[in-house]
C-alpha positions as CSV (number, residue, x, y, z in Angstrom):
1,X,112.2,94.0,79.3
2,X,108.7,93.1,80.3
3,X,106.6,95.2,82.9
4,X,104.0,93.0,85.0
5,X,100.9,94.8,86.2
6,X,100.2,92.0,88.7
7,X,96.4,92.5,87.7
8,X,96.5,96.0,89.4
9,X,94.6,98.9,87.7
10,X,97.7,100.6,86.1
11,X,98.2,103.5,83.5
12,X,98.9,102.1,80.1
13,X,101.8,104.8,79.9
14,X,103.9,102.5,82.1
15,X,105.4,100.3,80.3
16,X,109.2,99.9,78.9
17,X,109.9,102.5,77.8
18,X,108.8,105.1,80.4
19,X,110.7,102.9,82.8
20,X,113.3,102.5,80.3
21,X,113.3,107.0,80.5
22,X,113.1,106.6,84.1
23,X,116.4,105.1,84.6
24,X,118.6,107.0,82.3
25,X,117.5,110.2,83.9
26,X,117.7,108.8,87.5
27,X,121.2,107.4,87.0
28,X,122.2,110.4,85.0
29,X,122.9,108.3,81.3
30,X,124.7,105.7,82.8
31,X,124.4,102.1,81.3
32,X,121.3,100.3,83.2
33,X,120.0,97.0,81.2
34,X,116.4,97.0,82.9
35,X,115.3,93.1,83.0
36,X,111.5,93.4,84.1
37,X,109.6,96.2,86.5
38,X,107.0,94.1,88.7
39,X,104.2,95.8,90.2
40,X,103.4,95.8,94.1
41,X,101.2,98.4,94.9
42,X,97.8,100.5,93.0
43,X,96.4,102.9,94.8
44,X,94.9,103.5,98.0
45,X,91.7,105.4,98.5
46,X,91.3,107.8,101.6
47,X,94.6,107.9,102.4
48,X,96.0,110.7,99.4
49,X,94.4,113.7,98.0
50,X,96.3,115.5,95.4
51,X,97.7,112.2,94.2
52,X,98.4,108.1,92.8
53,X,100.7,106.3,94.5
54,X,101.9,103.3,92.4
55,X,104.4,100.3,93.9
56,X,107.1,98.6,91.6
57,X,109.7,96.7,91.6
58,X,112.7,97.0,89.2
59,X,115.5,94.1,88.3
60,X,118.3,95.7,86.5
61,X,122.0,95.2,85.8
62,X,124.1,97.8,85.7
63,X,127.4,95.9,84.2
64,X,127.6,93.4,87.1
65,X,127.5,90.1,87.8
66,X,124.3,90.0,89.5
67,X,121.2,91.9,89.0
68,X,120.0,94.1,91.4
69,X,116.1,95.2,92.0
70,X,115.6,98.3,93.8
71,X,111.7,99.6,95.2
72,X,110.6,102.9,93.1
73,X,107.5,105.1,93.5
74,X,105.5,106.4,91.6
75,X,103.2,109.1,91.6
76,X,101.0,110.6,89.4
77,X,98.1,113.8,89.2
78,X,94.9,111.8,90.8
79,X,91.5,111.2,87.2
80,X,88.4,113.4,87.5
81,X,87.7,116.9,88.5
82,X,91.0,116.7,91.1
83,X,92.8,115.9,88.7
84,X,92.3,118.8,86.6
85,X,92.8,121.5,89.6
86,X,95.7,119.8,90.3
87,X,97.1,119.7,87.4
88,X,96.0,123.6,85.6
89,X,97.4,124.9,90.0
90,X,101.0,123.7,88.9
91,X,101.6,122.0,92.0
92,X,103.8,119.0,90.3
93,X,105.1,121.2,88.3
94,X,106.4,123.2,91.7
95,X,107.6,119.8,92.9
96,X,109.4,119.3,89.4
97,X,110.7,122.7,90.4
98,X,112.1,121.4,94.4
99,X,113.8,118.2,93.3
100,X,115.7,119.7,89.7
101,X,117.3,122.4,90.7
102,X,117.0,123.2,95.0
103,X,117.6,120.3,96.7
104,X,120.1,118.9,95.0
105,X,121.8,121.9,96.0
106,X,120.5,122.0,99.5
107,X,121.4,118.8,99.8
108,X,125.5,119.6,98.8
109,X,125.7,122.0,101.1
110,X,124.8,119.6,104.2
111,X,128.0,117.6,102.6
112,X,125.4,115.3,100.8
113,X,122.9,115.0,104.1
114,X,119.4,113.3,102.0
115,X,116.9,115.4,103.3
116,X,114.4,113.4,100.5
117,X,114.3,109.7,99.0
118,X,116.5,110.1,94.9
119,X,114.3,111.3,92.9
120,X,114.8,109.7,89.5
121,X,112.4,110.7,86.5
122,X,109.7,113.3,85.9
123,X,107.2,113.2,82.8
124,X,104.8,115.9,82.1
125,X,102.5,113.5,79.9
126,X,100.6,112.0,79.4
127,X,99.4,112.9,83.0
128,X,101.9,114.6,84.9
129,X,104.3,111.5,86.6
130,X,107.0,110.3,89.1
131,X,109.6,108.6,90.2
132,X,111.6,108.4,93.4
133,X,113.6,105.2,94.5
134,X,111.1,103.8,97.6
135,X,113.1,103.5,100.8
136,X,110.9,101.5,102.7
137,X,112.6,98.6,102.1
138,X,115.7,100.9,103.5
139,X,113.7,100.9,106.8
140,X,111.7,104.2,106.2
141,X,107.9,103.8,107.4
142,X,105.0,106.5,108.1
143,X,104.8,107.4,111.8
144,X,100.9,106.5,113.1
145,X,99.5,109.5,112.1
146,X,96.2,108.9,114.0
147,X,98.4,108.8,118.1
148,X,100.4,111.3,116.2
149,X,104.0,112.0,117.5
150,X,105.9,112.2,120.2
151,X,108.9,114.1,121.1
152,X,111.4,112.6,119.9
153,X,109.6,112.4,116.4
154,X,109.0,115.5,117.0
155,X,112.3,116.8,117.6
156,X,113.8,114.8,115.1
157,X,111.3,116.3,112.7
158,X,112.7,119.8,113.7
159,X,116.0,119.2,113.7
160,X,115.9,118.5,110.4
161,X,113.5,121.3,109.2
162,X,116.3,123.4,110.7
163,X,119.1,122.0,108.0
164,X,116.5,122.7,104.8
165,X,115.4,125.8,106.2
166,X,119.4,127.0,106.9
167,X,120.8,125.4,104.1
168,X,118.3,127.8,101.5
169,X,118.9,131.1,103.1
170,X,122.5,130.0,102.0
171,X,121.8,128.7,98.7
172,X,119.5,132.0,98.2
173,X,123.2,134.3,99.3
174,X,124.9,131.7,96.7
175,X,122.8,131.2,93.4
176,X,119.2,133.8,94.8
177,X,117.5,132.6,91.3
178,X,116.9,128.6,92.7
179,X,114.7,129.8,95.2
180,X,113.0,132.7,93.6
181,X,111.6,131.1,90.8
182,X,109.9,129.4,93.9
183,X,108.0,132.4,95.3
184,X,104.4,132.4,94.0
185,X,102.4,130.4,97.1
186,X,100.5,128.1,94.3
187,X,97.5,126.9,97.5
188,X,97.4,130.2,98.0
189,X,97.0,131.9,94.8
190,X,93.6,134.6,94.0
191,X,92.1,132.5,90.6
192,X,90.1,130.1,89.9
193,X,91.7,127.2,90.8
194,X,91.2,127.8,94.5
195,X,87.0,126.7,94.5
196,X,87.4,123.4,95.3
197,X,89.8,124.3,98.2
198,X,88.2,126.9,99.4
199,X,84.8,125.5,100.0
200,X,86.4,122.8,101.2
201,X,88.4,124.8,104.1
202,X,84.5,126.9,104.4
203,X,82.3,123.6,104.6
204,X,85.2,122.3,107.4
205,X,85.0,126.1,109.0
206,X,80.5,125.8,109.7
207,X,81.2,122.2,110.2
208,X,83.8,123.6,113.1
209,X,81.4,125.8,114.5
210,X,78.7,122.6,115.4
211,X,80.6,120.8,116.9
212,X,82.5,123.9,118.8
213,X,78.8,125.3,119.7
214,X,78.7,121.4,122.1
215,X,81.5,121.7,124.0
216,X,81.0,123.4,127.8
217,X,83.5,126.6,127.9
218,X,83.5,128.0,124.0
219,X,80.5,129.6,123.8
220,X,80.9,133.0,122.4
221,X,83.7,131.2,120.1
222,X,81.6,129.7,117.5
223,X,80.1,133.2,115.9
224,X,84.3,134.4,116.3
225,X,84.6,131.5,113.6
226,X,81.7,132.5,111.4
227,X,83.1,135.9,111.2
228,X,86.3,134.7,110.7
229,X,85.1,132.5,108.0
230,X,83.6,135.0,106.2
231,X,87.3,136.7,106.2
232,X,89.0,134.2,104.2
233,X,88.3,134.4,100.7
234,X,89.7,138.3,100.2
235,X,93.0,137.5,102.7
236,X,93.8,134.4,102.5
237,X,96.6,134.8,99.5
238,X,97.9,137.7,102.0
239,X,97.7,135.3,105.1
240,X,99.1,132.9,103.7
241,X,101.6,133.6,100.3
242,X,104.6,135.0,100.6
243,X,105.5,138.9,101.9
244,X,108.0,141.2,101.7
245,X,108.7,141.9,105.2
246,X,109.8,138.5,106.3
247,X,112.7,135.4,106.3
248,X,112.9,133.9,103.8
249,X,113.3,129.7,103.1
250,X,112.4,127.1,101.2
251,X,109.5,126.1,103.2
252,X,107.8,122.8,102.2
253,X,104.4,124.6,102.9
254,X,102.8,120.9,103.5
255,X,104.1,120.1,106.5
256,X,102.7,117.2,108.3
257,X,103.5,113.2,109.8
258,X,102.3,111.6,106.3
259,X,104.5,113.6,104.5
260,X,108.0,112.4,106.4
261,X,109.0,108.6,106.9
262,X,111.3,107.3,109.8
263,X,113.4,105.0,110.2
264,X,114.5,103.4,113.0
265,X,117.0,101.6,115.3
266,X,115.8,99.6,118.6
267,X,112.5,100.8,118.3
268,X,113.4,105.1,118.6
269,X,113.1,107.9,115.3
270,X,117.2,107.8,114.4
271,X,116.4,109.8,110.4
272,X,113.9,111.2,108.1
273,X,113.2,111.9,104.8
274,X,110.2,114.5,103.8
275,X,107.9,114.0,100.9
276,X,105.6,115.6,98.5
277,X,107.4,119.5,97.8
278,X,103.8,120.2,95.5
279,X,103.4,122.9,97.7
280,X,106.7,124.3,98.5
281,X,107.2,128.1,98.5
282,X,109.7,131.0,99.2
283,X,108.7,131.9,102.9
284,X,108.4,132.1,106.3
285,X,109.9,129.8,107.9
286,X,106.6,130.2,109.7
287,X,104.3,128.4,107.7
288,X,106.7,125.2,108.2
289,X,106.3,125.2,111.8
290,X,102.4,126.6,112.3
291,X,101.2,124.5,110.1
292,X,102.7,121.2,111.2
293,X,102.6,121.9,114.9
294,X,98.9,122.2,114.7
295,X,98.3,119.0,112.7
296,X,100.9,116.2,113.3
297,X,102.4,116.3,117.9
298,X,100.4,114.2,120.1
299,X,98.5,116.3,121.9
300,X,100.8,116.4,125.3
301,X,104.1,117.4,122.8
302,X,101.9,120.6,121.6
303,X,100.4,121.9,124.8
304,X,103.7,121.2,126.8
305,X,107.1,120.7,124.1
306,X,106.0,123.3,122.2
307,X,108.8,126.1,123.3
308,X,111.6,123.5,123.3
309,X,110.6,122.2,119.8
310,X,111.3,125.7,118.8
311,X,114.1,126.2,120.7
312,X,115.7,123.2,121.9
313,X,115.5,121.0,118.5
314,X,115.2,124.1,115.9
315,X,116.7,126.6,116.7
316,X,119.7,125.6,118.1
317,X,120.6,123.2,115.1
318,X,119.2,126.1,112.5
319,X,122.5,128.4,115.0
320,X,124.5,126.0,114.0
321,X,124.1,124.8,110.2
322,X,124.5,128.6,109.2
323,X,127.6,128.8,111.2
324,X,128.8,125.8,109.9
325,X,128.3,127.1,105.9
326,X,129.8,130.6,107.0
327,X,126.2,132.5,107.1
328,X,125.7,135.9,108.6
329,X,124.0,137.8,109.7
330,X,122.2,134.7,111.1
331,X,118.5,135.7,112.1
332,X,117.8,135.1,116.7
333,X,115.9,133.2,118.0
334,X,113.0,136.0,118.6
335,X,113.1,137.0,115.0
336,X,112.2,133.0,114.8
337,X,109.6,134.1,117.2
338,X,107.9,136.5,114.8
339,X,107.8,134.3,112.1
340,X,105.8,131.9,113.9
341,X,103.7,134.6,115.4
342,X,102.9,136.2,111.9
343,X,102.3,132.6,110.4
344,X,99.3,131.3,113.4
345,X,96.9,131.5,111.4
346,X,98.3,129.2,108.4
347,X,98.3,126.5,110.9
348,X,94.8,127.2,112.3
349,X,93.6,126.5,108.1
350,X,96.0,124.0,108.0
351,X,93.9,122.2,111.8
352,X,90.3,122.8,109.9
353,X,91.6,120.9,106.6
354,X,93.1,117.9,107.6
355,X,93.6,117.5,111.5
356,X,90.0,115.1,111.7
357,X,91.1,113.9,108.9
358,X,94.7,112.6,110.2
359,X,93.1,111.9,113.2
360,X,90.2,108.8,111.9
361,X,91.1,105.6,112.5
362,X,92.2,104.2,108.9
363,X,89.0,101.9,108.4
364,X,87.0,105.1,108.2
365,X,89.4,106.4,105.5
366,X,87.1,104.9,102.6
367,X,85.0,107.7,101.5
368,X,87.6,110.6,102.3
369,X,88.1,112.9,99.0
370,X,87.9,115.6,98.2
371,X,85.1,115.1,96.3
372,X,82.9,113.7,98.9
373,X,84.4,116.5,101.3
374,X,82.8,119.2,99.1
375,X,79.2,116.5,98.7
376,X,77.4,118.0,101.5
377,X,76.2,114.2,102.8
378,X,79.1,112.3,102.8
379,X,81.4,115.6,104.1
380,X,79.2,116.2,106.4
381,X,79.9,112.3,107.7
382,X,83.2,112.1,107.4
383,X,84.0,115.7,109.6
384,X,81.2,114.4,112.1
385,X,83.4,111.3,112.5
386,X,86.8,112.8,112.4
387,X,86.0,116.3,114.9
388,X,84.1,113.2,117.2
389,X,87.7,111.8,118.3
390,X,89.5,112.8,121.2
391,X,92.8,114.0,119.9
392,X,91.0,116.1,117.7
393,X,88.9,117.7,120.4
394,X,92.1,119.2,122.7
395,X,94.0,119.6,119.8
396,X,91.6,121.8,118.1
397,X,90.4,123.2,121.8
398,X,93.8,124.6,122.0
399,X,94.3,126.3,118.7
400,X,90.9,128.0,119.6
401,X,92.0,129.1,122.1
402,X,95.3,130.1,121.1
403,X,93.4,132.0,118.1
404,X,90.9,134.6,120.6
405,X,94.0,135.1,122.2
406,X,96.5,136.3,120.0
407,X,93.5,138.4,117.4
408,X,93.4,135.8,115.0
409,X,89.4,134.9,116.0
410,X,88.0,138.8,117.2
């Protein structure tokens, strides 16, 4: 078979043997003859921070009279210092465990309803690499991260999230070992591999404090932000990691607009897939709620529709899914609201970590990388652009006001 790199800078190991192994894995050793693979895209700078994404089309024959074409997504650990940190953190191995062990069982409990695009293959060498079916040709695309998600998009997210969470609770009762293997939060571990992430987070908070100094009505807030910053290193694992006394689900743990692919009909979102389960953890549903709420909705949705999203979209579906699965006792709405409130700090972290990047126009994203964010001059330039957007300002003012109200900032 032929692998055509199409003049794109593609790693040499993505050769015929690599793709043949991927198809043997993805098609459960069914006899499939690969004809050729044609790369269509390499990594796009400024949009992915913990992986490199490649796209390719594969022509194959599964025994029929006609050849078939399937689009593929190939995801790898990035090169350089960031890739080293990512590999040491074990996030790709965590994602493998989620795709191989947890998600197939969850989708089975949901009568085959797909939560994610089809997973084909994982290899740990020469670098950790995944192969997935690219669902873009099927009509699944990213929404506008800069604009943010309206109520229809957010409602669909919370309905699908409710099914994921509910089925994972039911799975724990049947096969507890599957999700217990995901009990460590890789993003919140207190070890040397977190230095880059924490350094970026602290730099973001410091720049945020300087920006807030210019906002009318927030005179005392910058000092509160700096006091809060000083407590992050010793408390991050406690705030973000799993707790003994909580409702536990398979939390995506990186739930924001660019990790969701939407399908549309007549201009309206009708279905979605979640992607990128690198940080997934067996933890509180509040982890996903606050992460998503403080990074992804349009401001008016966050400001005016928060209760509707939780109660009308999420909890209604969560309860009915558990009822259909015959699970009891079903957590109450009050239980879920308590979980969300306990994890407000998680949403605060992620809004400071990425909202200014999400709000940036794509034309301003060329320099965006973890290395550049940790370079003083380049990092400050990126933060200044992102933190000046209207959406960032309105959403962050909402978040800061809420953090003060509930005592996270004092």
